[in-house]
N, C-alpha and C positions, 0 to 999 in steps of 0.2 A: 577535723571527724573524731577525734579522741577527748577532745575538750568539751564534747556535746554530751549531759546526761539526761536520762529521759527518769522521770520521778513515777509516781503510782498514776498520778492524776493525768498526766500526759499518756499514759499507757491505756488509762482508760477513757481518755479522749478520743484517741488515735484508732480502738477498736472500736467505738461508737460510732466513725466516720466509714469506718471501712464496711459496717452495716448498712448504716444508710449516708452516704457522702453529702446530702443535701439537706438531712435532718436540721430543724430549726434549733440554733443555740439553747432556747429557752425548753426545748423540750430534751435535749442532752443534758442540760443543767439539773430538770426535775430528775432526770433516772439515775444521775451522779450525784447527785444530792447536794450542788454547789449552785452559785451565783451565776445569773446570765452572764454576768459582767465577766466572771473569772473565765468562763468556757472562752467565749470569746478573746478573751486576752491572750489567754493559754494558746489556742488557735492561732491567732495575729504572729505573735511569736515565734511559733512552730512555722508560719507558713514566708513571715518576713525574711527569717534566716534561711530559707532552703533547707532546711531540714523535711519537709513535707510540706505536701498540695495535691490536693484532692483534682482528680482528672476525670471524665466522663469518656468511657471506653464500650466501644461499638461492638455487638457481637456480628462475626463477621456471617454466619450461617444465618441467622436471621436477614439478614440484606442482600445476601446472593453473593458476596465477593469470596473467591478464594486466597487463602493462605498460604504465602511460599515461604521456607524457611530457605534462605540464601546465606552461604558461607563463602567467604572470601578469604583466601590466603594472601597476602599484602607484603611487602617487604617493607620495614618499619618506619622508614621515612615518609613512607604515604599513607600512613593509617589515622594519622588524625585529621586532616585535611578531609579523606575520602569519608570517617565516619561522621567528620560534623556536615556534609553534603550531602549525604543520607538521612540524618535527622533532619536536616531541611525540608526532605521531600513529603509531600502529603499523606504520599501510599506507603509510608514506612510507620509503623505503628511500635518496634521492637529495635532498638540499634547498640549493640554491644560490643567492646572491644576484649579480646580475650587470648590464650597464651604470652600472655605478657606482648602484648602490642603486636603479636605478627597476625592476628589475625580478626575480621569483623564477621559475626553472625546475626542477623537482623531477619526483622520479618517483612511481608510485601503484602498488602490486603491489594488484590485485582478484583475489579467489575466483571461481572457476568462470568465468573468460574475462566477468567482469561490467565494466559501463561503469566509467568515471570517476567517482569519489564527490564530483564538486561541488555537489552538493545538499548535502550535509554539512563545506563549509566552514566555515558559520556568515556570520554579518555580514561582509563586505567592506568595505574601505575603499570609500567613493565616489571613480567615475571607473576601478577595478580593470577591464581588460578581461582577458579568459581565454580558451587557445586549449588543448585537447588532442587528442593524438595518440596513435594507440597505436602501440608500439614494436612490429615483427613479429618482426625474427629478428637476432642480434647476426652481425656477419663477423669478428669476432676470436676466437681462440680464446685468446687469450697477456694478458700484461696487458701496461700500457707497459714501454716496455724501458728506459726510464730508469732504473730503479731497480733493473732486475735484470741489470746488467752486471758485478757484483764478482767473482762465484766463476769457477772455469776448470768446463769439461765435466768433467771429472771428480770434481769436488765437487757442479755440479748433479746428477750421475747417483745419486752418493750418498746425495743428499737428496729428491731428487725421490720421491712415494708413487706407490702401485701405481696404474696406471690405474683410471678408473672403469671398470662396468660397465652394461649396458644403457641404453635412452631411452625407456620408456613412462614416463608420469607416476608418479607415487608418492604415494598416500593419503596426507597426514597424519593421525596419531595425536596423543591426546590428550598426552602425553607431549611431542611432536616442539612443539605449540603452547606449551607452557612452556621446552623447553629451547632452540628457536634463536634467542628475543629475549635470553634469557641468554647465550648464546654470541655474539650479534649485539654485546652491549655487551660481552665479555672474552672473545674467543675462546680464552684461553689459561685461562680459570679451570678449576682443582683438581678432580679428579671429584666430591669428599667437597663442595666448595662447590657445585658444580652439584646435587647430589642434593637437599642441603638447601635449593637455592630453589626447585626445580622438583616436590619433596614423593616424591622416588621414591628407590628405591634405587639404590645408589653402583654397584650390577651391570650394572641396568638400564639404567643412563646410561652406562654404559661402552659397554654391547654395542650400544645404538641409536644413540650416536654413531657409533659404526663402523661400523654400518649405513647410515646416511646420508651418509657420507662416500663408501661403496664405490659404494654407489648413485648418486652424480653429484648428490644432489639438498645438500650441503653441500661447502661449500670456505670456506681462509682466504684473508681479505687484509689487508696491512699497512698502516692507514691514517697517511699520512705525507704533507706539505706538500712538492709537487715543489720548492717554493723551494730547500729544503736540498740538493738533487743542483743547483742553479746554475739552475733555468726559472724563470723569474719569470711567463711569460705563459700562459693557459690559457685555450683560447677554445673557445666551441661553433660548430660549423656545421652549418648547414641547405642539403641541395644538392638542387637538382631538375636529375634525369639523366634522358637518353632513355632510356625503358621497355628497349629492346633491350640497353643500354649499362651497366643496373645493378646489375647483380653482377661484371660487370668491373670496375667503380668501385669498388665495395664490396672487392676482394678487391685491388685494386693500393691504396686506402689503409690497409687492415690491415696492410699490408707496409711502411707509413711508421714509420721512430723516434718520431717525432711524434705516433702515434697511440694514445690512449688509449682510443678506443671507438668503433666503427663501427656501424653497425644499419640497418635499412629500417624506414621509417614509411609512416602514412598520412598523409593530409593535401597541401597542395600542392608541398610539399619530398618527395621518397621516401629519402633518405638524410640518417642525422643523426650528427654525427661529434664528438668532442672531440679539440683538437688541444693541447699541450703543447711550447710554446718555447723559447730560451733568454731572449729579449728581445721587444719588438715588430717590432726589423728582420729577427729571423728567423721573425716569425709573417708579415711582410709578403713574406719571397721564401717561403713556402711555400705560402703563397695565389696567388701569383701566376707564379711558376714551376713549382712541383710541380701545385696543383689546378688553375690555370687552364690548365696543358699538356693534362689529360686527355682524353679523346675522347668525348662526350656528356653532360660538362657543363654544362648548360643558363643555371642562376642558383647564385647563394651568395647566401646571407645568413651572417653572422659576428655573434658576441656575445661580448664578453669577461668572463669569470669573475672578481668582485669577491671573492667569499670564498663558504666553504663553513657552514654550518650545522649540514648532515648529511650524511655518507655511507653509513654502513649502523646505525648506530645514535646516537642523539642524544652529544652529547659531555657528559662527565662533569662 
C-alpha cells in the first residue's frame, strides 16, 4: 500500500466514478478533458491492481431490509477464519476486523425487517461475545468527502446522475436477486456479461438496472482504501447522546469532513459513526475538541479499524 501513489488524474477519475459508477468512459473523458483511452487505461490499472473497484450498493430502506450492526469479540486465533466466513455470506455488506484483531464488526441485511441471523453463524470460537443492535436511520446523504474533492463544481454538475424518485419500498424481483449480487461484485460489468450471469436478456437487464437506479434502490460506490488519500486512521464511534439532542448531534457530525457514516441505532448507545482521520493525533483532536464539545454527548466508545474483509462484496 505504501508504494501506491495516486496522481491528480487518478483522483479526478475516482471522484467522477463516485458520482456515477457506471458513467461511460467517453463521458468522463470529455469532462476531464483527456482521451477515452487514457480514462479506460487508468481505471483498468486501478482495478486490476486491486486499488479500487466499483460496487453496486443496495438501499436497505428501499428494499424493506433491516440492517443489524453485529459486534463479535473473538479470541485472536479465530478472528481471520470467522471474518472470512462472514464475508462470504450474501447477507453481509460490511465486515471489519478491529481492535488489533480482537473484534469483528459487521452489518447484516435481513429481509422483511427480521432479526439478526445470529443462530445461523455456526459454531463460534469459545469465548466469543456477541452484541447485535439495529441500525435505524442514516444521518448522512453523502459520502466521505476525503475522496470527493478533486473535481470542480462544473465538473460535478456535468457528471452527477439525475436525482432518484420516490421513497416507498420497492419489491425485489427474481431478476433483482441475481442482478444485485453481480453488480455488488463488479458495478461496471458490461450488459452482455451481466445478462450471461443472470440468465436474462440484455435488454431486460439494461431496463431493470435503469429502473433500480431511478427508484433509489441501487447506487454505485468506489471501494478504495482511505490511506491512499493520506488518511491512515479509521475509527468506529458509539455515542450515548441525550435523547432531546440526538438529532442535532447527528446532523452536526454528518457535516464534519471526518465523517464517513453517521446513523442512529438501538442499544445503550443511540448514535453510531465512522470517522476517518489523517493520523492518531488528528483523531485525538477530533474526539476531544470536536465531539467533546458537542452539547448532549454523555458517553463515547471508540474502536480502531484494523482492516476490511468486506465492504459490499467479498474481495475477488
